[in-house]
C-alpha positions in Angstrom: 56.4 -123.5 -21.7 59.0 -124.3 -24.3 61.1 -127.4 -23.9 64.7 -126.4 -23.3 67.0 -128.6 -25.4 70.7 -129.2 -25.1 72.9 -130.9 -27.8 75.9 -133.0 -26.9 78.2 -133.3 -29.9 78.3 -130.8 -32.8 79.1 -132.9 -35.9 76.7 -133.5 -38.8 74.1 -135.0 -36.5 74.3 -132.2 -33.9 73.9 -129.6 -36.6 70.9 -131.5 -37.9 69.3 -131.4 -34.4 70.0 -127.7 -34.2 68.0 -127.2 -37.4 65.2 -129.6 -36.2 64.8 -127.7 -32.9 64.6 -124.4 -34.8 61.5 -125.7 -36.6 59.8 -127.2 -33.5 57.1 -124.8 -32.2 57.5 -126.0 -28.6 61.3 -126.1 -28.3 64.3 -123.8 -27.9 68.0 -124.6 -28.0 69.6 -123.5 -24.8 73.1 -125.0 -24.9 75.6 -127.0 -27.0 78.2 -129.2 -25.3 81.3 -130.4 -27.1 84.6 -132.1 -26.5 86.2 -129.5 -28.7 87.2 -126.1 -27.6 83.9 -124.2 -27.2 85.4 -121.0 -28.6 86.2 -122.9 -31.9 82.6 -123.7 -32.7 80.3 -121.4 -34.7 76.7 -122.3 -34.4 73.9 -121.7 -36.8 71.7 -120.3 -34.0 72.8 -116.9 -32.7 73.2 -116.4 -29.0 73.3 -120.0 -27.9 76.2 -120.7 -25.5 78.7 -123.5 -26.1 80.2 -125.4 -23.1 82.8 -128.1 -22.7 81.2 -131.5 -22.2 82.7 -131.9 -18.8 80.7 -128.8 -17.6 77.4 -130.5 -18.1 76.7 -131.0 -14.4 76.4 -127.3 -13.7 73.7 -126.9 -16.4 71.1 -129.2 -14.9 68.7 -126.5 -13.9 68.5 -124.9 -17.4 68.0 -128.0 -19.7 65.0 -130.2 -20.0 66.5 -132.8 -22.3 69.9 -133.4 -23.9 70.0 -134.9 -27.4 73.2 -137.0 -27.6 74.9 -136.8 -31.0 78.0 -138.9 -30.5 78.9 -142.1 -32.2 77.7 -145.6 -31.1 81.1 -147.2 -31.1 83.1 -145.0 -28.7 81.0 -141.9 -27.6 77.6 -143.2 -26.4 78.7 -146.1 -24.3 80.5 -143.7 -22.0 78.5 -140.4 -22.5 75.1 -142.0 -22.4 75.1 -143.3 -18.8 77.1 -140.3 -17.6 74.6 -137.8 -18.9 71.4 -139.9 -18.3 72.3 -139.8 -14.6 71.7 -136.0 -14.7 69.4 -135.2 -17.6 66.6 -136.6 -19.7 68.4 -137.8 -22.8 67.7 -139.1 -26.3 70.3 -140.9 -28.5 70.5 -142.9 -31.8 72.6 -145.8 -30.6 72.6 -148.1 -33.6 74.8 -151.1 -32.9 71.9 -153.5 -33.1 73.4 -156.5 -31.4 74.5 -154.3 -28.4 71.2 -152.6 -27.8 70.0 -154.8 -25.0 73.2 -154.3 -23.0 73.3 -150.6 -23.7 69.6 -150.3 -22.6 70.4 -152.0 -19.3 73.3 -149.6 -18.7 71.1 -146.6 -19.4 68.3 -147.9 -17.3 70.7 -148.3 -14.3 71.9 -144.7 -14.8 68.5 -143.1 -15.3 67.1 -143.5 -11.8 65.2 -140.2 -11.8 65.4 -139.2 -15.5 64.1 -140.5 -18.8 66.5 -141.8 -21.4 65.2 -142.8 -24.9 67.7 -144.8 -26.8 68.2 -145.9 -30.4 65.8 -143.3 -31.8 66.9 -142.8 -35.3 65.3 -144.3 -38.4 66.9 -147.7 -38.1 66.8 -148.5 -35.3 63.9 -146.3 -34.6 61.2 -145.7 -37.2 61.9 -148.9 -39.0 61.8 -150.8 -35.7 58.3 -149.4 -35.1 57.1 -150.4 -38.6 58.5 -154.0 -38.1 56.7 -154.3 -34.8 53.4 -152.8 -36.0 53.3 -154.9 -39.2 54.2 -158.1 -37.4 51.3 -157.4 -35.0 48.9 -157.0 -37.9 50.2 -159.9 -40.0 51.5 -162.5 -37.5 51.6 -165.1 -40.3 54.3 -163.5 -42.5 57.8 -162.4 -43.1 59.9 -159.2 -42.5 62.1 -157.7 -45.2 64.3 -154.7 -44.7 66.2 -153.0 -47.6 68.7 -150.1 -46.9 69.6 -147.5 -49.5 70.0 -146.1 -52.0 72.4 -144.3 -49.8 75.9 -143.6 -48.3 77.0 -146.0 -45.6 79.5 -144.2 -43.4 80.7 -147.4 -41.8 81.5 -149.1 -45.1 83.1 -145.9 -46.4 85.3 -145.8 -43.3 86.2 -149.5 -43.8 87.4 -148.7 -47.4 89.5 -145.8 -46.2 91.4 -148.2 -44.0 92.6 -150.2 -47.0 96.2 -149.8 -47.8 96.7 -147.4 -50.8 93.3 -145.7 -50.4 93.3 -141.9 -49.8 89.5 -141.4 -49.6 86.3 -143.3 -50.5 82.5 -143.3 -50.4 80.4 -146.4 -50.5 76.7 -146.6 -51.5 74.4 -149.4 -50.4 72.1 -150.2 -53.3 68.9 -152.4 -53.0 68.6 -154.9 -55.8 65.4 -154.1 -57.7 64.7 -157.7 -58.6 64.6 -158.6 -54.9 62.5 -155.6 -53.9 60.0 -156.4 -56.7 59.8 -160.0 -55.6 59.0 -159.0 -52.1 56.5 -156.3 -53.2 54.7 -158.9 -55.3 54.0 -161.0 -52.2 56.1 -163.9 -53.5 57.7 -164.3 -50.0 61.2 -165.0 -51.4 64.0 -166.4 -49.2 66.8 -163.9 -49.6 70.4 -163.7 -48.2 71.9 -160.3 -47.5 73.9 -160.5 -50.6 70.8 -161.2 -52.7 69.1 -158.0 -51.4 71.9 -155.4 -51.8 75.0 -154.5 -53.8 77.9 -152.3 -52.8 79.0 -149.5 -55.1 82.4 -148.0 -54.1 84.0 -144.8 -55.3 87.7 -144.9 -54.4 90.5 -142.3 -54.5 93.8 -144.2 -54.6 97.1 -142.9 -53.4 99.5 -142.0 -56.2 101.2 -145.2 -57.5 98.9 -147.5 -55.5 98.2 -151.1 -56.8 94.6 -150.7 -58.0 94.1 -154.4 -58.5 95.2 -155.1 -54.9 92.9 -152.4 -53.5 89.9 -153.8 -55.4 90.6 -157.3 -54.2 91.1 -156.2 -50.6 87.7 -154.4 -50.7 85.9 -157.3 -52.3 87.2 -159.8 -49.8 86.6 -157.7 -46.7 84.6 -159.9 -44.2 81.4 -158.4 -42.7 81.5 -155.5 -45.1 81.8 -156.7 -48.7 82.5 -160.5 -48.9 79.3 -162.2 -50.2 78.0 -159.1 -51.9 78.2 -158.0 -55.5 80.7 -155.2 -55.2 81.5 -152.5 -57.8 84.7 -150.6 -57.4 85.2 -147.4 -59.3 88.4 -145.4 -59.1 88.0 -141.6 -59.2 90.1 -138.5 -58.5 89.7 -136.6 -55.2 88.0 -133.8 -57.2 85.5 -136.2 -58.7 84.7 -137.6 -55.3 84.1 -134.1 -53.8 82.1 -132.9 -56.8 79.8 -135.9 -57.1 79.7 -137.6 -53.8 79.8 -135.0 -51.0 76.2 -135.5 -50.0 74.7 -137.9 -47.5 71.6 -139.4 -49.1 70.0 -142.6 -47.7 66.7 -144.4 -47.3 65.2 -147.8 -47.5 62.1 -150.0 -47.3 60.5 -152.1 -44.6 58.1 -154.8 -45.8 55.9 -157.3 -44.1 54.3 -159.9 -46.3 51.8 -162.4 -45.1 48.5 -164.1 -45.6 45.1 -163.7 -44.0 42.2 -166.2 -44.2 44.7 -168.8 -45.2 44.9 -167.7 -48.9 44.9 -163.9 -49.3 48.3 -162.3 -49.8 48.8 -159.0 -48.0 51.8 -156.7 -48.3 52.7 -153.8 -46.0 55.4 -151.3 -47.0 57.1 -148.3 -45.4 59.8 -146.4 -47.2 62.1 -143.5 -46.9 64.0 -141.4 -49.5 66.3 -139.0 -47.8 68.5 -136.2 -49.2 70.2 -135.9 -45.8 70.6 -138.9 -43.5 71.9 -136.9 -40.5 69.2 -134.2 -40.7 66.4 -136.8 -40.9 67.8 -138.8 -38.0 68.0 -135.6 -36.1 64.4 -134.9 -36.8 63.4 -138.3 -35.4 65.5 -137.7 -32.3 64.0 -134.3 -31.8 60.4 -135.7 -31.8 61.6 -138.3 -29.3 63.1 -135.6 -27.1 59.6 -134.1 -26.7 58.3 -137.5 -25.6 61.2 -137.9 -23.1 60.2 -134.7 -21.4 56.6 -135.6 -21.3 57.3 -139.0 -19.8 59.7 -137.5 -17.3 57.1 -135.0 -16.2 54.8 -137.9 -15.5 57.5 -139.6 -13.4 58.1 -142.4 -16.0 61.8 -142.8 -15.5 64.5 -145.2 -16.8 65.7 -146.2 -20.2 63.0 -146.4 -22.9 62.8 -147.3 -26.6 60.5 -146.3 -29.4 58.3 -149.2 -28.4 57.6 -147.6 -25.0 56.5 -144.1 -26.2 52.8 -143.3 -26.5 52.5 -142.2 -30.1 50.9 -138.9 -29.4 53.8 -137.9 -27.2 56.0 -137.5 -30.3 53.8 -134.7 -31.7 53.7 -131.0 -30.7 50.0 -131.1 -31.4 47.6 -131.7 -28.5 45.8 -135.0 -28.3 42.3 -133.7 -29.0 43.4 -132.0 -32.2 45.3 -135.1 -33.3 42.1 -137.1 -32.9 39.9 -134.5 -34.7 42.3 -134.0 -37.6 44.2 -137.2 -38.1 42.1 -140.1 -36.7 
C-alpha cells in the first residue's frame, strides 16, 4: 500500500518534496496545504488537491505523513506542534541551538503520532556522519565545511542593508583549510579560517557603495571575522548568473588509532539544488516516520533514532543481499 503524503508549504522546498515523492516507488502525493489562496497555486502533479492550511484537521483520514516545508524562524515553531498533534510529520528545522527545545515541544504534541525533526542535510545527513565517525574514531576531531553554495540567511541579511536592492551570498570553503584537515594534520581552525563570504550586491541607484560594503563587512554573526568579498552587479547580472541554489559541504573526522596511525573519514556533498536535495532527505525520513508509527513508536524523533533500513523503499532482505 502506497504511503499517502501531504505537503505543508509550497515554496522551493515544497516543490522539491513534490518531485521527490513522484520518484518514490512506494509513495503518492495526496494533498498540498498552504497559507496562500489554494486556487492561486499551480502544482507540478496533475489532480492533487490544494487546501488551506487551517483545513488540515479534516484531512486526517487520508494522509499518512505530512512533510512540513515552512521556515525554521517563524513557521515551524507554530505549525510543527499543531500538525504533529494530528499527523505523522517530518520537518527540516535547522536552528541548531534551538533544536533541543523544539524537540521537546514536538514530543509533547506527538502523543499518538511520529514526528521526525531536523531531517535535512545539516542538520540531518551531516549529523549522522558526525555521530558515526565519532563512534568509530573516539580519539579525534570533527570538522564541518559548508559550501560552495548560496546561503539564504546571509543573502537576506545583505538585503536588509540600507541602499541594497538585491543580493546573493556564497559561502566558500578555504581550500588551504580543507587540505590541512584532509591531510590529517588536525589543525585548530576558527570559523573565519575555514570559510570566506562572497557577496554579489545590486545597489539602489545613487547608493553609497563604500558605506554598503563597510556595513556588510562589519555585520556581526554574519560577516565580521570572515574574509568578505563584495562585488557590485546589476540586477540583470544577478538574475543571469546567480539565480540557482547550489550548495554542499564536507564533514571530516580526523583521529588516530593504535596511538600513532592517522585516520581520516570524509563525507561530502555537491548539490545543484539545495532545496531539492533537502526535500529528498525529508522524503526518505517520511517513509521512516510512517513505519515507526505503524509499530506504535510515537513521539518526536531525530535521524539518530531511525533504523537505517527504514529510510529505504527496498525491503530488508534485499538490502542485506545487495548492499551488505
